[in-house]
N, C-alpha and C positions, 0 to 999 in steps of 0.2 A: 422571509425563516416564521416560523412560529412563534410566538411573541413568550410560549415558555421553555423559550431555550435559556440555559444560565448562560451569564455575560462571560464564560469562559470557554462557550461552546466552539470545540475542533476535532475535525479529524481528518488533520492535515499533518501527514508524517514527514516533516522535516527530514532533512541530514544535512550535515555539516557540507559546506562548501568552504573550502579556506580562501579560495579564490574572487567569493562573491563578497562585491559591494555589502551586501545586508550582512554576509560573518563581520564584516568588520566595523559595523557600525550597532549588529546588535546581536555579541556573540552565543553561539549556540554550543551551550556544553553537551559532554558527548550524553546524560544519561537524557536528555533533550528529544535527543534524536528519535525513530520512527515510532512505533505504537507505546503511547507513553501513556500512565495512568489515565490522565485525563482525556487521550483519545477513546479508551477502553470505556470511561464513564459515560463519555458522548454518546459512542455510537449504539449504548444502552438506551439511546433515549425515545428512539424511532426502528420499529421493524426494518423499514429499508436502510438502516444507515451499516449496518454489520455485513451485509453483503455488496455494501459502498469500498468499506475499509478494507474488507478481501481482497477486490479487484487490486486495488490500488497495490496493496504488501505484493500481491501474485504479478503485477505488472512492474513495478519499483515507481509509483507514480507518487512523483515527491511535490506533486504540486494541485493538490485538491483543496486551497485557500479557500476561505466563505465565498468568492468571487466565483469560482468551480462547484457550487452545489447550488442545484436549482433547488425550489423548492414550491410545487402544485399543493397552492392551497384549500383549492377548489375539491380535489381530490387525495390529501392530503399522503403527496408522495412526493419522495428526495430524490435527484437522478444527478450522478456526479457525471459534467461536462469538463472538454478540454483533456483530452488524453497527449498533451502535445508534450510530457515531461515523461516519457517510459520508456524502459528497458535502459537507465541508465544508472542507477545503485540499486544493490542488495537490499530493499526495506527487511524481505523474510529475516538476514542475518541481524537487523539491529532489532527486530521485532523480538526472536529468540533471546537478544541481550533484557531488553525489559524486562521479557515476560519472567524470564531469569531472577532476575533482580525483586520485581514483583513476588515471587513465587519464595525468593530467600527470606524478604521480608514480614510474610503473613497475610499478605493484602486480601488472598482470595480465600482466606478461611473467614475474614470480617465481609468482605461486600456482600450486598444486597443479592437475593435471585436474579433482580433485571440485569444486572451488569454479566452473571453467568450465563443467563441466556442470551444474552448478545456476543457473549463470545463463542458459545456452541453453533448460534448462526454466522460464525466467523469463518470459525472450524470447519464447519459442513458446508460453508461456499469454499475454504481452501481446499478440500480434499474434494471437490465436485471438479473443481478446477485443476486439479492436478492429474484425474481420473482424464482428462480430454482433450488438456494440452500436452505434450509432451516437447520439452526444450528444441528439437530438430524440427520438430514440424512448422513449430512457432518460427525457425528462422528461415526452415522454404520458403513457410507464406510470407515474409518479409520478403526476400530476394524473389519472389515471384512476383509480389507485388509491384516491388521496383523496376524491374522489366518489363510488365505491364505500363508503368506510368513513361516508358520511354528511357528511363538511368543507362548511360552509357557504363559499365565500368572501366574502361578506360578512360575515360575523360570525367568521371563523376564520384565525390568523394562519397558519396551513399553507400558506395561496398566497403568502401574501409571501414566508415564509422558503424555499418554493420557487423563486421569483427569484435567491435567495441563490442556492442551489444550482445552479439553470440554467444560472447564469454558471462557477461550482467545473466543473460537468460537461464544458463549451465548453472552459473555459480545456487542462482533465485533459487533454483528447482529444488538442490538437493538444502538450500536451505529453509525452504519449504517444506519438503519432508522432516526435518529435523522441527519444524517448528509446528507443525501436528503433533509430533509423539510428544514435546512440551507439554501442548493446549491437553493435552489428553492426563495430564498430573492435575489439573483444576478441578 
């Protein structure tokens, strides 16, 4: 990681999982979920970070912890790695909640242009992802991949898990549409 990042740097959009050992040991509060003020400020520190955060919001990736961010110091680029925790949570709904709270607090009226620019790139990336990825297309692609990998719907629970993920994908899509409109208020 670059040496100039603040100690509290994080682009990890966390989500409460009541059954998690982590939640029991280090409880996460409602307002610490999703796109927090710290994440908004952290993603503004480098041009590669807002698109990574937007992709995580789009696919519901709740595991962008520091080990899942690769920094190439030679070329000055960040890369998000490990997408194993996608399509399980509606991070866009949580982002809506956090953005509404920050709007109500007047936060965006006082933050610097670097943060606003990071949010603009974040929103632009979300819009681009929404334009090319409809929920039905995503679900169909996942089903085709399972069939290609040889999963049998009669003996494999991947297909039943996909029904859950399809609901998340659909819900997340409509929350993303709301999020884009909310970001227009900044």
